[in-house]
C-alpha positions in Angstrom: 8.9 -27.3 22.6 6.8 -25.2 24.3 9.9 -23.6 26.2 11.5 -23.1 23.0 8.3 -21.0 21.4 8.3 -19.0 24.8 11.9 -18.5 24.6 11.6 -17.5 21.0 8.8 -15.2 21.6 10.5 -13.5 24.5 13.8 -12.7 22.0 11.6 -11.2 19.8 9.8 -9.1 22.4 13.2 -7.6 23.9 14.6 -7.2 20.6 11.4 -5.0 19.6 11.7 -3.6 22.6 15.3 -2.5 22.2 14.8 -1.3 18.9 12.1 1.2 19.9 14.3 2.4 22.8 17.2 3.0 20.3 14.8 4.7 17.8 13.9 7.2 20.5 17.3 8.4 21.1 18.4 8.2 17.6 15.5 9.9 16.2 14.5 12.6 18.8 16.6 15.9 18.3 16.6 19.1 16.4 17.0 18.8 12.7 16.6 21.6 10.3 13.2 21.9 8.8 13.4 21.9 4.7 11.0 20.9 2.0 7.3 20.0 2.3 7.7 19.7 5.9 8.2 23.6 5.8 4.4 24.1 4.8 3.2 21.5 7.5 5.2 23.6 10.0 3.6 26.7 9.0 -0.1 25.4 9.0 1.1 24.0 12.7 1.8 27.4 14.0 -0.8 29.3 12.3 -3.1 26.8 13.8 -1.8 27.1 17.4 -1.4 30.9 17.4 -4.3 32.3 15.4 -6.7 29.3 14.9 -5.9 29.9 10.9 -5.4 27.3 8.0 -2.7 29.6 6.4 0.7 29.4 4.8 1.0 33.0 5.8 3.4 33.8 8.7 1.8 33.3 12.1 3.6 36.9 13.4 1.7 38.5 10.4 -1.4 40.8 10.6 -3.1 39.5 7.3 -3.6 36.0 6.8 -4.8 34.1 3.4 -6.5 30.8 3.8 -5.3 28.0 1.4 -5.7 24.2 1.1 -2.4 23.3 -0.2 -1.8 20.8 2.4 -4.3 18.3 4.3 -5.1 20.1 7.5 -5.4 17.0 9.9 -1.9 16.6 10.8 -0.9 20.2 11.5 -4.3 20.8 13.4 -3.5 17.6 15.6 0.1 18.9 16.4 -0.9 22.8 17.0 -3.2 21.3 19.8 0.0 20.3 22.0 1.4 23.6 21.2 -1.5 26.2 22.7 0.1 26.4 25.9 3.3 28.1 24.3 0.8 30.0 22.5 2.3 33.7 23.2 6.0 32.6 23.1 5.7 31.3 19.5 4.3 34.4 18.5 7.6 36.1 19.3 9.8 33.5 17.5 10.1 34.0 13.7 9.4 31.0 11.3 13.6 31.2 10.7 14.0 30.1 14.3 12.0 27.1 14.2 13.2 26.5 10.9 17.1 26.5 12.0 16.6 26.2 15.7 18.2 29.5 16.5 17.3 29.6 20.2 16.6 26.7 22.7 12.8 27.4 22.9 12.4 26.7 19.0 14.3 23.7 19.0 12.0 22.4 22.1 8.8 23.2 19.9 10.4 21.0 17.1 11.7 18.1 19.4 8.0 18.3 21.2 6.6 17.7 17.6 9.2 14.7 16.9 7.9 13.3 20.1 4.3 13.2 18.9 5.6 11.4 15.6 7.4 8.8 17.9 4.3 8.4 19.4 2.4 7.8 16.2 5.3 5.5 15.4 4.8 3.8 18.6 1.2 3.0 18.3 1.6 1.6 14.6 4.1 -1.0 16.1 1.4 -2.0 18.6 -1.6 -2.0 15.8 0.8 -4.4 13.7 1.5 -6.6 16.3 -2.5 -6.7 17.4 -3.6 -7.2 13.9 -1.0 -9.6 13.0 -2.3 -11.8 16.0 -5.5 -11.3 14.9 -5.1 -12.6 11.6 -2.6 -15.6 12.4 -3.0 -16.2 16.1 0.7 -16.5 16.3 2.8 -14.2 18.7 6.1 -15.0 17.4 4.9 -13.8 13.9 3.2 -10.8 15.3 6.4 -9.7 17.3 8.3 -10.2 14.2 6.1 -8.1 12.1 6.7 -5.2 14.5 10.4 -5.8 14.1 10.4 -5.3 10.6 8.4 -2.1 10.8 10.5 -0.8 13.6 13.5 -1.2 11.2 11.9 0.6 8.3 14.0 3.3 7.4 11.1 5.3 5.6 9.1 5.5 8.7 11.9 6.2 11.1 13.2 9.3 9.2 9.3 10.4 9.3 10.0 10.7 12.9 12.3 13.6 12.7 10.5 15.4 10.1 7.3 16.9 10.1 5.2 15.1 7.3 1.6 13.3 7.6 2.9 10.1 6.1 3.6 8.4 9.8 0.1 9.1 11.0 -1.5 8.2 7.9 0.1 4.7 7.9 -1.6 4.3 11.2 -5.1 4.9 9.7 -4.3 3.2 6.2 -3.1 -0.1 8.5 -6.7 -0.1 10.6 -8.5 0.7 7.2 -7.0 -2.3 5.8 -7.9 -4.4 8.8 -11.6 -3.2 8.9 -12.1 -3.6 5.1 -10.9 -7.2 5.4 -13.4 -7.8 8.2 -16.0 -6.3 7.1 -16.2 -8.2 3.7 -15.2 -11.3 5.6 -18.0 -10.9 8.4 -20.2 -7.8 7.4 -20.8 -7.0 10.5 -21.6 -3.2 11.8 -18.6 -2.7 13.9 -16.6 -2.9 11.2 -18.4 -1.0 8.6 -18.7 1.9 11.3 -14.8 1.8 11.5 -14.4 1.5 8.1 -16.3 5.0 7.5 -14.2 6.6 10.4 -10.9 5.5 9.3 -11.5 6.7 5.8 -13.1 10.1 6.9 -9.9 10.5 9.1 -7.5 9.7 6.3 -9.0 12.1 4.0 -7.9 15.1 6.4 -4.6 13.4 6.8 -3.5 12.6 3.4 -6.3 12.4 0.7 -4.0 10.8 -1.9 -4.0 7.5 0.4 -7.5 7.2 -0.5 -6.4 5.4 -3.7 -4.7 2.9 -1.2 -8.5 2.3 0.3 -9.9 1.7 -3.1 -7.2 -0.9 -3.7 -7.9 -2.5 -0.5 -11.8 -2.6 -1.1 -11.1 -4.3 -4.5 -8.7 -6.7 -3.0 -11.3 -7.5 -0.3 -14.1 -8.2 -3.1 -11.8 -10.4 -4.8 -10.9 -12.3 -1.7 -14.6 -12.5 -0.7 -16.1 -13.6 -4.1 -13.3 -16.7 -4.1 -13.9 -17.5 -0.5 -17.8 -18.0 -1.4 -17.0 -19.7 -4.7 -14.9 -22.2 -3.1 -17.7 -22.6 -0.4 -20.2 -23.2 -3.0 -18.0 -25.8 -4.8 -17.2 -27.8 -1.6 -21.2 -28.0 -0.8 -21.8 -29.2 -4.4 
């Protein structure tokens, strides 16, 4: 039985590892930027070149501050482009959107690799959290596999949008809200506050999901206490 479990765990691990490698090769590569990701690219370029939160052209002389998009994702991405600042200034927005030369393509691919890193740490986080809750490594690896084949998150690797990093925050937000209402320790409430604040800067709309997590945790905690009191009676 032990050998069977070990073989099952090994198979799940190899499968997950293979899927992650395949996703890297399948989803890293220049694709034309369209729709909402255009705004996040504008923010990223302006943060990288002008340290400005703006949808104005990064090559312009006047910049108009705006808050149409959440800034966390674009700002973090811009930090990885600081070394290319002078070259980015010489390229138009269309160059990056359409990949008109190799430099512009390389910048978009660099941003895709950052997205892939987010995707990778989500996989690791899912495995860790699932193992913490179930104490079964096979279920942990299986959870990682199910996430790694989710087409929504995989498409987020190729395109510039904050959903993928926001998912990482919501994942840990859910875990810390659960552990807080279960144990009420200071460690959980500290990270609950940190992840909530970070989520606001990456995807404010996901805060509503946080409220749902709190409500669920309160109900779960209330029912658990009620059962415990009934048992003691």
